[in-house]
Structures are given as structure tokens and as C-alpha cells.
C-alpha positions as CSV (number, residue, x, y, z in Angstrom):
1,M,11.2,-7.4,9.7
2,D,14.8,-7.1,10.8
3,K,16.2,-3.5,10.8
4,A,18.9,-4.6,8.3
5,D,16.2,-5.7,5.8
6,T,14.9,-3.4,3.1
7,C,11.2,-2.7,3.3
8,K,9.6,-4.4,0.3
9,L,6.5,-2.6,-1.0
10,L,4.0,-3.1,-3.8
11,L,2.4,0.2,-5.1
12,V,-1.0,-0.3,-6.9
13,D,-2.4,2.7,-8.6
14,D,-3.4,3.6,-12.2
15,D,-2.3,7.3,-11.7
16,E,1.3,7.6,-13.0
17,A,1.9,10.9,-11.1
18,T,1.0,9.3,-7.8
19,L,3.1,6.2,-8.5
20,S,6.0,8.5,-9.4
21,I,5.8,10.6,-6.2
22,L,5.3,7.5,-4.0
23,T,8.2,5.7,-5.7
24,R,10.6,8.6,-5.4
25,N,9.8,9.3,-1.7
26,L,9.7,5.6,-0.6
27,E,13.1,4.9,-2.4
28,K,14.5,7.9,-0.5
29,L,13.5,5.9,2.6
30,G,15.4,2.9,1.4
31,C,12.4,0.8,0.3
32,E,12.4,-1.7,-2.5
33,I,9.5,-0.9,-4.8
34,A,7.4,-2.8,-7.3
35,V,4.4,-1.3,-9.1
36,A,1.1,-2.5,-10.6
37,D,-1.4,-0.4,-12.5
38,S,-4.5,-2.4,-11.5
39,S,-5.7,-4.5,-8.6
40,E,-5.7,-7.5,-10.9
41,S,-2.0,-6.9,-11.8
42,G,-1.3,-6.4,-8.1
43,I,-2.8,-9.8,-7.2
44,E,-0.7,-11.5,-9.9
45,Q,2.4,-10.0,-8.3
46,L,1.3,-11.0,-4.8
47,E,0.8,-14.6,-6.0
48,H,4.4,-14.8,-6.9
49,E,6.2,-12.5,-4.5
50,S,5.9,-11.5,-0.9
51,Y,5.8,-7.9,0.3
52,D,5.9,-6.2,3.6
53,A,3.1,-3.9,2.6
54,V,0.9,-2.8,-0.3
55,F,0.0,0.9,-0.8
56,T,-3.1,0.9,-3.1
57,A,-5.4,3.6,-4.4
58,L,-8.9,3.5,-3.0
59,C,-10.1,3.7,-6.6
60,V,-8.0,1.7,-8.9
61,R,-8.8,-0.3,-12.1
62,K,-10.1,-3.8,-11.8
63,N,-12.0,-4.1,-8.5
64,G,-10.6,-1.2,-6.4
65,G,-8.4,-0.9,-3.4
66,R,-10.8,-2.3,-0.8
67,S,-11.3,-5.5,-2.9
68,L,-7.5,-5.8,-3.1
69,A,-7.2,-5.4,0.6
70,R,-9.7,-8.2,1.2
71,W,-7.8,-10.4,-1.1
72,I,-4.5,-9.6,0.7
73,K,-6.2,-10.3,4.1
74,S,-7.3,-13.8,2.9
75,N,-4.3,-14.8,0.8
76,A,-1.3,-12.9,2.2
77,P,-2.2,-12.0,5.8
78,Q,1.4,-11.2,6.7
79,T,1.3,-8.2,4.2
80,R,-0.1,-4.9,5.6
81,C,-2.3,-2.9,3.3
82,Y,-2.6,0.9,3.2
83,I,-5.1,2.9,1.2
84,V,-3.8,6.1,-0.6
85,T,-6.6,8.5,-1.4
86,S,-7.6,12.1,-2.0
87,W,-11.1,11.2,-0.7
88,K,-11.9,13.7,2.1
89,G,-15.0,12.0,3.3
90,E,-15.2,9.7,6.3
91,L,-13.8,6.2,5.9
92,E,-15.2,4.1,8.7
93,P,-12.4,2.5,10.8
94,E,-14.5,-0.6,11.5
95,L,-15.1,-1.3,7.9
96,L,-11.5,-0.6,7.0
97,H,-10.4,-3.1,9.6
98,L,-12.8,-5.7,8.3
99,D,-11.4,-5.2,4.8
100,G,-7.8,-5.7,6.1
101,I,-6.7,-2.1,5.7
102,H,-4.1,-1.1,8.2
103,G,-4.1,2.7,7.5
104,V,-5.1,5.5,5.2
105,I,-2.6,7.9,3.6
106,H,-4.2,11.1,2.4
107,K,-3.1,13.1,-0.7
108,P,-1.4,15.4,-1.0
109,L,1.3,13.0,0.1
110,I,3.4,14.2,3.0
111,F,6.9,12.7,3.3
112,N,6.8,12.5,7.1
113,E,3.6,10.5,7.0
114,L,5.2,8.0,4.6
115,K,8.2,7.9,6.9
116,S,6.1,7.1,9.9
117,V,4.5,4.1,8.1
118,I,7.9,2.8,7.0
119,D,9.4,3.3,10.5
120,F,6.4,1.3,11.8
121,L,6.9,-1.5,9.2
122,E,10.6,-1.7,10.1
123,T,9.7,-2.5,13.7
124,K,7.7,-5.5,12.6
């Protein structure tokens, strides 16, 4: 992605509060945002539009975030996928990698953590 380009993101979550916080913070970072409230809706958007990355809830309606990540890995491999979760348990890095997940962002959301992900995407 060229530095002059806007980072184009798809946010997939059925929690309006999380979507609102993510959208507000990512727009502050200059990102272009699209939203979906289920993995099924996210897939529909991915079939018609390309994104630099998808931020999806681990638990989201219609198949869940890991299923969505596997779909992205198979059908839109240029798109990076990040899981957003409040889960405090261990998420095995090897399994996340196999699912096509590039990183985990833990709640509560921290602006600098989001900024680090966007800074990384902008170097691609």
C-alpha cells in the first residue's frame, strides 16, 4: 500500500459499541471504514470490494471470526485479518496462523495498539 493511499478496512462485529469505538478511532487515523454486523454480511462485502484488512470479532453472528478469517485466506489472500476480542484465554498462535489471522487486538481497545496495526498496514 502506498503511503498516500488511505487504509481501507472492513469491521465485522455485531456489537454496536465496539463498532462505534473502532470506527471513531480508525477514522482518526485516516482510515476508510466499512462495517458488517455478521460474518455472512462481511463475506458479501468482500466478494464485491477489496480491503487492506478486516477487523472481526472472535464471536460474531453467522459462523464467527475464525471462519471469516479462513474464508479471507482462501478467497482474498491479499487482505489481512485481525481478531478483536475481550477473550483473556490463550489463543494458540499456530492455529491463528493456520486460520489466516495476522494478529489479535484485545479489548479494552487501546488507541496506540490500533495505530501500530495501521502503521504496519501502511508499510505494505
